[in-house]
C-alpha positions in Angstrom: -4.7 9.1 -2.7 -6.4 6.1 -4.2 -4.4 3.0 -3.3 -4.9 1.8 -6.9 -2.5 2.1 -9.8 -5.2 1.7 -12.4 -7.5 4.3 -10.8 -4.5 6.7 -10.4 -3.6 6.3 -14.1 -7.3 7.0 -15.0 -7.3 10.2 -12.9 -4.1 11.4 -14.5 -5.3 10.7 -18.0 -8.6 12.4 -17.3 -6.8 15.5 -16.0 -4.5 15.6 -19.0 -7.4 15.3 -21.4 -9.2 18.2 -19.7 -6.1 20.3 -19.9 -5.6 19.6 -23.6 -9.2 20.6 -24.3 -8.8 24.0 -22.8 -8.7 27.0 -25.2 -6.0 28.7 -23.1 -3.2 27.0 -21.3 -3.3 27.8 -17.5 -0.7 30.2 -16.2 0.5 27.5 -13.8 -0.1 24.2 -15.5 1.3 22.1 -12.6 -0.9 23.8 -10.0 -3.9 23.4 -12.4 -3.1 19.7 -12.8 -2.7 19.2 -9.0 -6.1 20.8 -8.3 -8.0 18.8 -11.0 -6.3 15.5 -10.2 -7.0 16.0 -6.4 -10.7 16.8 -7.0 -11.0 13.8 -9.4 -9.4 11.6 -6.8 -11.8 12.8 -4.1 -14.7 11.8 -6.4 -13.1 8.4 -7.1 -12.7 7.8 -3.3 -16.3 8.4 -2.7 -17.2 5.7 -5.2 -14.5 3.4 -3.9 -15.9 3.5 -0.4 -19.2 2.0 -1.7 -17.3 -0.7 -3.7 -15.1 -1.7 -0.7 -18.1 -2.3 1.5 -18.9 -5.3 -0.6 -15.3 -6.4 -1.1 -14.6 -10.1 -0.4 -12.0 -10.6 2.3 -9.3 -8.1 3.4 -8.7 -5.2 1.1 -5.1 -4.2 0.4 -3.7 -1.4 -1.7 -2.1 -2.4 -5.0 1.6 -3.3 -4.6 4.1 -0.7 -5.9 7.6 -1.4 -6.9 9.6 1.7 -5.7 12.1 3.2 -8.2 15.5 3.2 -6.6 16.9 6.2 -8.5 16.2 9.0 -5.9 18.7 9.6 -3.1 18.4 7.7 0.3 16.5 10.5 2.0 14.0 10.8 -0.7 13.5 7.1 -0.9 12.9 6.9 2.9 10.3 9.7 2.7 8.6 8.1 -0.3 8.6 4.7 1.3 6.9 6.0 4.5 4.1 7.7 2.5 3.3 4.8 0.2 3.8 1.8 2.6 0.8 -0.5 2.5 0.4 -0.1 6.3 0.1 3.7 5.9 -2.2 3.4 2.9 -4.5 1.1 4.8 -4.6 3.5 7.8 -5.6 6.3 5.4 -8.7 4.3 4.5 -10.1 5.5 7.9 -10.3 9.1 6.7 -13.0 10.7 4.6 -12.0 11.7 1.1 -11.6 15.3 2.0 -9.6 14.6 5.2 -7.4 12.3 3.1 -6.8 15.0 0.4 -6.1 17.8 2.9 -3.8 15.6 5.1 -1.7 14.4 2.1 -1.4 17.9 0.5 -0.4 19.4 3.8 1.7 16.7 5.6 3.2 14.8 2.6 3.5 17.4 -0.1 4.0 20.3 2.4 1.5 22.7 0.9 0.6 25.7 3.0 -3.1 25.9 4.1 -3.9 28.7 1.5 -2.8 26.4 -1.3 -4.7 23.4 0.2 -7.8 25.5 0.4 -7.5 26.4 -3.2 -7.0 22.8 -4.3 -10.0 21.3 -2.5 -12.2 24.4 -2.7 -12.6 24.9 1.1 -11.8 27.7 3.5 -8.4 27.7 5.2 -10.1 27.3 8.6 -12.0 24.2 7.3 -8.7 22.8 5.9 -7.1 23.2 9.3 -10.0 21.3 10.9 -9.7 18.5 8.2 -6.0 18.1 8.8 -6.5 18.2 12.6 -9.2 15.5 12.4 -7.0 13.4 10.1 -4.0 13.6 12.5 -6.3 12.6 15.4 -7.5 9.5 13.5 -4.1 8.5 12.4 -2.1 9.2 15.6 -3.2 6.0 17.4 -3.0 3.6 14.4 -0.2 4.9 12.2 2.3 2.1 11.9 5.8 2.1 13.4 8.4 0.6 11.1 12.1 0.0 11.4 14.2 2.2 9.3 17.0 -0.3 8.8 16.1 -1.6 5.3 19.1 -4.0 5.1 18.0 -5.8 8.3 14.5 -6.0 6.9 15.6 -7.6 3.7 17.9 -10.0 5.6 14.9 -11.0 7.8 12.7 -11.5 4.8 15.3 -13.9 3.2 15.5 -15.9 6.4 11.7 -16.0 6.6 11.3 -17.2 3.0 13.9 -20.0 3.5 12.2 -21.1 6.7 8.8 -21.1 4.9 10.3 -23.3 2.1 11.8 -25.7 4.7 8.6 -25.8 6.7 10.6 -24.8 9.8 7.9 -23.7 12.2 10.2 -22.9 15.1 12.3 -20.5 13.0 9.3 -18.9 11.4 7.7 -18.3 14.8 10.9 -16.8 16.2 10.9 -14.2 13.5 7.3 -13.1 14.1 6.0 -10.7 16.7 3.6 -12.2 19.1 0.8 -10.1 17.7 1.7 -10.4 14.1 -1.1 -10.4 11.5 -1.2 -11.8 8.0 -3.5 -10.3 5.5 -4.4 -12.0 2.2 -6.2 -10.2 -0.6 -7.8 -12.4 -3.2 -10.8 -10.2 -3.8 -13.0 -13.3 -4.1 -11.3 -14.1 -7.4 -8.5 -16.4 -6.2 -7.9 -18.4 -3.1 -6.7 -16.3 -0.1 -7.2 -16.1 3.6 -10.9 -15.0 4.1 -10.0 -13.3 7.4 -6.7 -11.9 8.8 -4.6 -14.6 10.5 -3.3 -13.4 13.9 -0.7 -14.6 16.3 2.8 -15.9 15.8 2.0 -19.6 16.0 -1.1 -19.4 13.7 0.7 -17.3 11.1 3.8 -19.6 11.1 1.5 -22.7 10.5 -0.5 -20.9 7.9 2.6 -19.7 6.0 4.2 -23.2 6.1 0.9 -24.8 4.9 0.4 -22.5 1.9 4.0 -22.8 0.9 3.6 -26.6 0.8 0.4 -26.3 -1.2 2.1 -23.9 -3.7 5.0 -26.2 -4.2 2.6 -29.0 -5.3 1.5 -26.7 -8.2 4.9 -26.7 -9.9 7.9 -24.5 -10.3 7.7 -20.8 -9.3 10.2 -18.0 -9.8 10.9 -15.9 -6.7 12.2 -12.3 -7.1 13.1 -10.1 -4.1 11.7 -6.6 -4.4 11.0 -3.4 -2.5 7.2 -3.3 -2.2 5.7 0.0 -1.2 9.0 0.8 0.3 9.2 -2.3 2.5 10.9 -5.7 2.1 9.0 -7.9 -0.2 9.0 -10.5 -3.0 7.2 -11.2 -6.2 6.3 -14.8 -7.1 5.8 -15.8 -10.8 4.5 -19.0 -12.2 6.0 -21.0 -15.1 4.5 -18.6 -17.6 6.1 -15.7 -15.7 2.7 -14.4 -14.8 2.6 -12.8 -11.3 1.1 -15.3 -8.8 1.2 -13.0 -5.8 3.2 -10.2 -4.1 4.2 -10.5 -0.5 5.6 -7.7 1.8 6.4 -7.4 5.4 6.4 -4.7 8.1 9.3 -5.0 10.5 9.5 -3.3 13.9 12.0 -3.9 16.7 13.6 -6.6 14.7 10.5 -8.8 14.2 7.9 -9.1 11.5 4.8 -7.2 12.6 2.6 -7.7 9.5 2.6 -9.8 6.4 0.5 -8.7 3.4 -0.1 -11.0 0.4 -1.7 -9.5 -2.7 -3.3 -12.2 -4.9 -6.2 -10.4 -6.6 -5.2 -10.5 -10.3 -6.9 -7.1 -10.8 -4.3 -5.6 -8.6 -1.3 -7.3 -10.2 -1.7 -6.5 -13.9 0.5 -3.5 -13.8 3.4 -5.7 -12.7 
């Protein structure tokens, strides 16, 4: 709902505190919690929209490291619903559209239950979901489902970046690839998205050279929001940045680099 770990934790804590303050425990505690957490999230999103209008540079959701304990099918479904590409697309929706769409399409609630949660009529909920689908249909990202190939491509990409091998970097990138850097105005990052294979290859090689001048870093491969990624830590083991890639038809379609320290504290 929120694209922010800290805000999600605040909402959950607020909902739990409200439950513990009730004189009588609800007959269905999980349903009560879902309703309260969803409504609090809607309120949070309305405030977040105002804040993001003044955000410095591209805005990215906070990176999530997916727990690998569920089965493959569950991991695939989870990865699709929390991928940064999908979360960014969700930003196009109003808070109510977002809530109705997620409850219906991701959590598979029937319309009667969605209506109860967001306090709207069933007919209105159907309209909200229909509008959300219309908005998302054209821009929902297409991603390869072969995770092993994605991880292998990422490794090759990182090696080529370290070597400054522009030709190899460019060969791994889609022609219309876009790189997004989120520094939030607090650390150095690309002020605007970098587009095109040649421009992205040169940019990646340049920032890799610059980073190497700053000293030793520890690179850790990771699954970031369900997609191939890596975490970079400095000599004090503080997270420097988190990179993830979207792969489609065997090439890298998007690169996202989260550098805003406010979005890395939970790691």
